[in-house]
Structure formats: structure tokens, C-alpha cells
N, C-alpha and C positions, 0 to 999 in steps of 0.2 A: 358103705351104706350110700345111698344116694341122696340128692340134694333137691329140695323144693325153693324156689325164690317166688315169693307171693308179691303180685304187683299191687301197688296201691292205687285204690280205686278212683277213677277220674284224672289219673297221671300216666305218664311214661317214665315210672321209678319204680323200684322193686325193693322191697323189706331187706335191709342189710347190706346192699350194694352200695358201693363206694362211687361217688360220680368223680371223673377225672376230666380236667380240660386240657388241651394243648396249646402251648406256648411257643409256637414256631413261626417265623415269618412267612412261611409258605402256606400255612394253614390258618384258616379264619373262620371263627365261631363254632369250634367241633368241640363236643364232649363226647365220654365213652363211659359205658359200665359193663365190667365184665360179668356176665350173669352166670355163665358157668366156665370153668378153667382148671388149670392144675391145683389151684389150692382145694377144689372140690373133689378131687380124684380123678378128673378128667385129663389123662395124661397126653391124648393126642390132639385134643383140638381146644379153641374157645369159641364160646357163644357171646357176643357183644351186642349191645345196644348204642348205636350212635345216633346223635342229634347234630345236624348241621343248621345253624341259625340263617335266618333270611338272608340271602346274596353271599354266604359264607361257602367254603369248599375244604375238601379234604386234602390230603397231601397228593402230590402230582408225582406218581411212585411206580415201580415195577418191582418184583421180586419172584422167587420161586414158588412161593406158596399160593395156590389158587384161595378165591373167596366166593362165598356163596352168601348173596345178599336178598334180604326180603323186605320190601319197602312197607313200612306199618303207617307212616302219616306223611303228607304232604306231597310235594312235587319237585322235581328238578332235572337235572342232567346227569348222566354217567359216561366218562370218556372210556371208550374201549378201544385201545390200539390208537388209532388217528382219528376217529370219529366220535363227537358227541351225540347221544340219544337220549329223547325224553323218556322218564321215569315217573309213575306216580303210585300212589297208594295201591298195595296188592301185587305189584310188579315183582318179580324175581329176575336176578342179574346173577350169571356165572362170569367170574373173572379168571381166564385161565393163568397158568404159571406164567412169569415174565412178561405178561401184557401190561402196557402202559395204562394206568386208570386213574380217575379223579371222580369224586362225586360232588355235585354243585347243588345247594338248594336254590329254589326260585326265589325272586327278589322279595317276594310277600308271604312266604310260608317257611315254616321249618320242615325240613327234610330228615324224618326219623326212619332209621331201619335196622333190622337184626343182620349181623354179619357173623357166619361161621367160617372159621378158617384154622388150620393146622397150626399147632405151636412150632414157631420157627426154631 
């Protein structure tokens, strides 16, 4: 049976979804919510919501899994390969397999985005 996650009005939070924070030297101000994943019966992919606090950044990484990103709030930059690109609310980003990437929030805004990726 399918799953529905209800968004809490006026927030970027969903009922019954755990908030996870990253505590790594290379990651600054990032939290994650797994909206849909294997625990829900979705065996092939994750749908996650990330927030990067103002001035923060995600991991500087590359891996075999693709990412599809939809920016829900704020603005910032995304590294694709060797070049950073400005991103803002409503933009979509495709990160190809093994492409170096990182997402950075603007210094004055939270960057919130959905990320859909296969389960590694």
C-alpha cells in the first residue's frame, strides 16, 4: 500500500518524518528528512528534503548515483563538475553519475530542496 506524508502547514516539515542532522567536518548546517524510502516500500529510490542553513554547504562529493534536485525555497549555488551555478526557488538540477557536486546556501537564506536519488 502507498504512503502519504502530510506537510505541516506553514513549515517545511512533514508529519511523522524524522529530522536528521549532519555532523561532519566538511558539511555545515545541513539537515535531512527522508520523505519516501525503503521503509515505505520504495525499494529503488529515496525522496528526501534537505535544508542548508545560511552560509552552509552539503558534502563535496561524487558517487555512482544520480541526483535530481528541485529547489523549494531560498537560493544558493550548486557545483556541477568544476563550475558553480546560481540556483533559486523553482530551479531543477540534474547531477549525473560520478559528477563532483556540492550545494551551498546563500549567506542570508536557507536553501531547501527535494532530492530524488536511487538507493545506493
